C-alpha positions in Angstrom: -1.4 -4.1 -6.9 1.9 -4.4 -9.0 1.4 -6.5 -11.9 3.5 -9.9 -11.4 6.1 -10.6 -13.6 5.6 -12.9 -16.4 8.5 -13.4 -19.5 8.1 -13.8 -23.0 10.9 -16.5 -23.1 12.0 -19.4 -20.8 15.3 -20.4 -20.9 15.9 -24.1 -19.3 19.3 -25.6 -18.2 19.6 -29.1 -19.0 20.5 -29.6 -15.5 18.0 -27.9 -13.8 15.1 -30.7 -15.5 16.3 -32.6 -12.6 14.8 -30.4 -10.2 11.3 -30.1 -8.9 11.3 -26.1 -8.8 11.7 -26.2 -12.7 8.5 -27.9 -13.0 6.6 -25.8 -10.4 7.6 -22.5 -11.6 6.5 -24.2 -15.6 3.2 -24.5 -14.1 2.9 -21.2 -12.9 3.4 -20.2 -16.1 1.6 -21.6 -18.7 1.8 -20.7 -22.3 5.3 -19.2 -22.2 8.2 -20.0 -24.8 10.5 -22.7 -23.2 13.5 -23.4 -25.0 16.8 -26.2 -23.2 20.1 -25.0 -23.3 23.3 -26.4 -21.6 24.8 -22.9 -20.6 23.3 -19.1 -20.7 24.1 -18.5 -24.0 26.4 -15.6 -25.2 24.3 -13.2 -26.8 21.7 -10.0 -25.1 18.4 -10.4 -23.1 16.1 -8.5 -21.5 14.1 -8.8 -18.9 11.5 -10.7 -20.9 13.4 -13.5 -20.5 13.9 -15.7 -17.9 16.4 -18.4 -17.0 16.4 -21.5 -15.1 19.4 -22.7 -13.5 21.6 -24.2 -11.3 23.6 -22.5 -9.4 27.5 -24.1 -8.4 29.0 -21.6 -6.4 28.5 -21.1 -2.7 25.2 -19.0 -2.0 26.4 -17.6 1.3 28.6 -14.7 1.6 29.3 -12.0 3.3 28.0 -8.8 2.7 29.8 -6.4 0.5 29.3 -4.0 3.0 31.8 -5.7 5.4 34.4 -3.9 4.6 32.9 -0.7 6.1 34.5 0.8 9.0 31.2 -0.3 11.4 29.2 -3.0 9.6 26.1 -5.4 10.6 28.2 -8.4 9.7 25.0 -9.1 7.3 25.2 -12.3 5.1 23.5 -12.3 1.9 22.0 -15.6 0.6 21.3 -15.5 -3.3 19.6 -17.6 -5.5 18.3 -15.0 -8.1 20.0 -12.5 -10.1 18.6 -9.4 -11.4 15.2 -7.4 -11.8 12.5 -6.2 -13.9 11.5 -3.1 -11.3 14.2 -0.8 -13.2 14.6 1.8 -10.3 17.0 4.6 -12.6 19.4 4.2 -9.5 20.3 0.6 -9.4 23.7 -0.6 -9.1 23.0 -3.7 -11.2 23.1 -1.7 -14.5 26.8 -2.0 -14.3 27.1 -5.2 -11.8 25.6 -7.6 -14.3 26.3 -8.3 -18.2 22.7 -9.4 -18.6 19.1 -8.1 -18.2 17.7 -11.3 -18.0 16.4 -12.6 -14.7 17.8 -15.5 -13.1 16.4 -18.1 -10.7 18.5 -21.0 -9.7 16.4 -24.4 -9.2 18.8 -25.8 -6.9 17.0 -24.3 -4.1 18.0 -27.2 -1.8 21.8 -26.7 -1.8 21.3 -22.9 -0.4 18.9 -24.4 2.4 21.6 -27.2 2.8 24.5 -24.9 2.8 22.6 -22.0 5.7 22.2 -25.3 7.8 25.6 -26.3 7.7 27.3 -22.9 8.5 24.9 -22.2 11.2 25.3 -25.8 12.8 29.3 -24.6 12.9 28.6 -21.5 14.9 25.7 -22.3 17.3 25.9 -19.7 19.6 26.1 -17.1 17.3 23.1 -15.7 15.7 23.3 -15.2 11.4 20.9 -12.6 9.8 20.9 -13.5 6.5 18.9 -11.5 3.5 18.3 -12.5 0.3 17.7 -9.3 -1.3 21.0 -8.3 -2.4 21.3 -8.8 -6.7 17.6 -9.5 -7.0 14.4 -8.2 -5.4 13.1 -11.2 -2.1 9.7 -10.9 -3.2 9.0 -9.4 -6.6 9.4 -12.9 -8.3 7.6 -14.8 -5.2 4.4 -15.5 -7.1 6.4 -17.5 -10.2 9.2 -19.4 -7.4 7.0 -19.8 -4.2 10.4 -20.2 -2.8 9.3 -18.2 0.4 7.3 -21.2 1.1 9.9 -23.2 1.5 12.6 -21.0 3.3 10.6 -19.3 5.6 9.2 -22.8 7.1 13.1 -23.8 7.0 14.6 -20.6 9.2 12.0 -21.4 11.9 13.7 -24.4 12.8 16.8 -23.0 12.4 17.9 -21.6 16.7 20.5 -19.3 15.1 19.2 -17.8 12.2 17.1 -15.1 11.0 15.8 -14.1 7.3 15.4 -11.0 6.0 13.1 -10.7 3.0 14.0 -7.2 1.1 11.0 -5.7 -0.8 10.1 -3.0 -3.2 7.3 -5.3 -4.2 3.7 -5.9 -2.7 3.9 -9.6 -3.3 3.3 -11.0 -0.3 0.4 -14.1 -0.4 2.9 -16.7 0.0 3.6 -15.5 3.4 0.2 -15.1 5.1 -0.2 -18.7 6.3 3.1 -19.3 7.2 4.7 -20.3 10.6 7.8 -18.3 10.5 7.9 -18.3 14.5 9.6 -14.9 14.7 12.5 -16.1 12.2 12.0 -14.1 9.6 11.6 -9.9 9.2 10.2 -8.8 5.9 11.3 -5.3 5.0 10.9 -2.7 2.3 12.8 0.1 0.5 11.3 2.9 1.3 11.8 6.6 -0.6 9.8 10.0 -0.2 6.8 9.8 -2.7 8.1 11.5 -5.4 11.3 9.5 -5.5 8.9 6.3 -5.5 7.0 7.4 -8.3 9.7 9.0 -10.1 12.9 6.7 -10.2 11.1 3.6 -8.9 8.6 3.8 -11.5 7.3 -0.3 -11.9 8.1 -0.8 -8.2 5.1 -1.0 -5.9 3.7 2.8 -4.9 4.5 4.1 -1.3 1.1 3.1 -0.6 1.3 -0.3 -2.0 4.4 -1.3 0.1 3.0 0.2 3.3 0.0 -1.8 2.9 1.8 -4.7 2.3 3.9 -4.5 5.4 0.5 -3.4 7.7 -0.8 -6.8 6.1 2.7 -8.7 7.3 2.6 -7.2 10.5 -1.1 -8.5 10.9 0.2 -12.3 10.1 3.5 -11.5 13.4 6.0 -10.9 11.0 8.8 -8.3 12.4 9.0 -5.5 9.9 12.0 -3.2 8.4 12.4 -0.3 6.4 15.0 0.9 4.8 15.4 4.3 3.4 18.4 3.9 1.3 19.4 5.6 -1.0 18.5 9.0 0.4 18.5 11.5 -2.6 19.2 15.1 -2.2 16.9 17.9 -3.9 15.2 20.9 -2.8 12.3 19.7 -1.3 13.6 16.6 0.4 13.2 17.6 3.5 9.6 18.1 4.0 8.9 14.9 2.0 11.1 12.6 3.5 9.8 13.8 6.8 6.2 12.9 5.3 7.3 9.6 4.2 8.6 8.7 8.4 5.5 10.5 9.5 2.8 8.3 7.2 4.8 5.0 7.8 5.2 5.4 11.9 1.8 6.7 12.6 0.5 3.2 10.1 2.4 1.1 11.8 3.2 -0.5 15.1 6.3 0.5 15.9 6.8 -2.3 18.5 7.0 -4.7 15.5 9.5 -2.7 13.6 12.4 -4.2 13.9 15.0 -1.3 12.6 15.2 1.4 10.0 18.8 1.7 7.9 19.6 4.6 6.5 21.9 4.6 3.4 22.5 8.0 1.6 22.7 7.8 -2.9 26.0 6.0 -3.9 27.1 4.9 -7.3 30.2 4.5 -9.5 31.0 6.8 -12.1 30.2 4.6 -14.5 26.5 3.8 -13.2 26.3 7.8 -12.9 27.0 7.7 -16.8 24.2 4.9 -17.9 21.4 6.2 -15.6 22.1 9.9 -17.7 21.5 8.0 -20.7 18.6 5.7 -19.8 17.0 7.9 -17.5 17.4 11.5 -19.1 14.7 13.0 -16.7 16.2 11.4 -13.4 17.7 13.7 -10.9 20.0 10.7 -9.1 23.0 11.7 -11.2 23.2 15.4 -10.6 24.6 17.3 -7.6 27.7 17.7 -6.2 29.8 14.4 -5.5 33.4 13.5 -4.4 34.7 10.0 -4.6 33.9 7.6 -1.4 34.2 4.3 0.1 35.5 1.9 -2.6 35.9 4.8 -5.1 32.2 5.3 -5.3 30.4 8.7 -6.0 28.7 10.1 -3.1 27.5 13.7 -1.3 29.7 15.7 0.5 30.1 14.4 3.9 28.4 17.5 5.4 24.8 16.8 3.2 24.7 13.3 4.3 25.0 14.1 8.2 22.2 16.8 7.7 20.2 14.0 6.3 21.0 11.1 8.4 20.5 13.4 11.7 17.2 14.7 10.2 15.9 11.3 9.5 17.1 10.2 12.9 15.1 12.8 14.5 12.1 12.2 12.5 12.3 8.8 13.0 12.5 8.9 17.0 9.8 11.5 17.5 7.6 9.0 16.0 9.3 5.8 17.8 11.5 6.7 20.7 12.6 3.0 20.8 12.8 1.8 17.2 16.7 1.0 16.3 17.9 3.1 13.7 21.3 2.4 12.1 23.6 3.5 8.8 24.6 1.7 6.2 28.1 2.1 4.6 29.7 4.9 6.7 32.7 6.0 8.5 32.4 6.3 12.4 33.1 10.0 11.9 29.4 10.1 10.2 27.9 8.0 12.1 29.3 9.9 15.4 27.9 13.2 14.1 24.8 12.2 12.6 23.3 10.5 15.9 25.2 13.7 18.5 24.4 12.7 21.9 23.1 8.6 21.5 26.1 5.6 21.8 27.3 4.8 18.9 29.2 1.3 18.2 32.6 1.2 18.9 33.0 -1.8 15.9 31.2 -3.5 13.5 30.6 -6.3 16.3 28.9 -4.1 19.2 26.9 -3.0 16.1 25.6 -6.5 15.1 25.1 -7.4 18.9 22.4 -4.3 19.1 20.7 -5.5 16.5 20.9 -9.1 17.7 19.3 -7.3 20.7 16.7 -5.9 19.4 15.5 -9.0 17.3 15.8 -11.5 20.3 13.6 -9.4 22.2 10.6 -11.9 20.5 10.7 -14.7 22.8 10.2 -17.4 20.3 13.7 -16.8 19.2 16.7 -18.5 21.6 20.0 -18.6 20.6 22.0 -22.2 21.8 25.1 -21.9 24.2 
């Protein structure tokens, strides 16, 4: 089991002392030096610093992938920023200016905003994830936020929560009444990539064990092979990973599997080269793609997707597979004879149909 995060310093925004979440987090971290701040002070803080603060903006936003040609119309709810797992390819390295981990203490504001948004469109199902700017569960042993958010989504007639993680920190999920409204998903990779490029995350076997436990607790589970990384042995090692996962879990409890090939900005490529000199991530032939990011040539991506899809469907024919941040042409060539969604709305409906097969979930007309 991976070691739970423990900071060396906690900075508490003065307004956050009013929030019950602050006291709960501090109680779980006895003996850690704590200081009060007005705002996040200028300066460089490492990931050994935890900042507790109130977030003044809107928590709920459309996923940045919403600009892609085919997008699943996912929503993200952000209440934590940054990650201590230090995956070599992580985009947060070039996206956020500070390495400190930030946790919002006004979690009630997030719940109010989600409820208000969903009530405005009662006939639409919203799939909302919390893993865009931080791992959904890596800090959950400290925050305990899942114990509030999962039951909250269970009460919403048109909301599904996705908790996406590379951790095995699932202890808080065991006795919650989720009513089928929460999917717990894991970012997975070939074992070699897990051990070399995701060193501080839970091991491949630990993530799979956590998925099996959540399945026993009645959760739908998901898997995201993103980023797929192209290297000489990729084919054998990714096939092995797919087979091991789908032979261990019950495919009927898998909500979906997404696939996405490695992509990064030129700036991030240079950061990875400097910070992780042994990484294989920056090397290979790349071309500028969507949003100016570097990515593998299209024939390489299509080959990887075709083979991943064939391995997945050989083991679990009914599991829904979709691509992340790809064009319609890539979809068509990756899925070949399978039906490709006509647009983003149809892709959203495909995922919805898969999720609402659980009779506990209903959408109001």
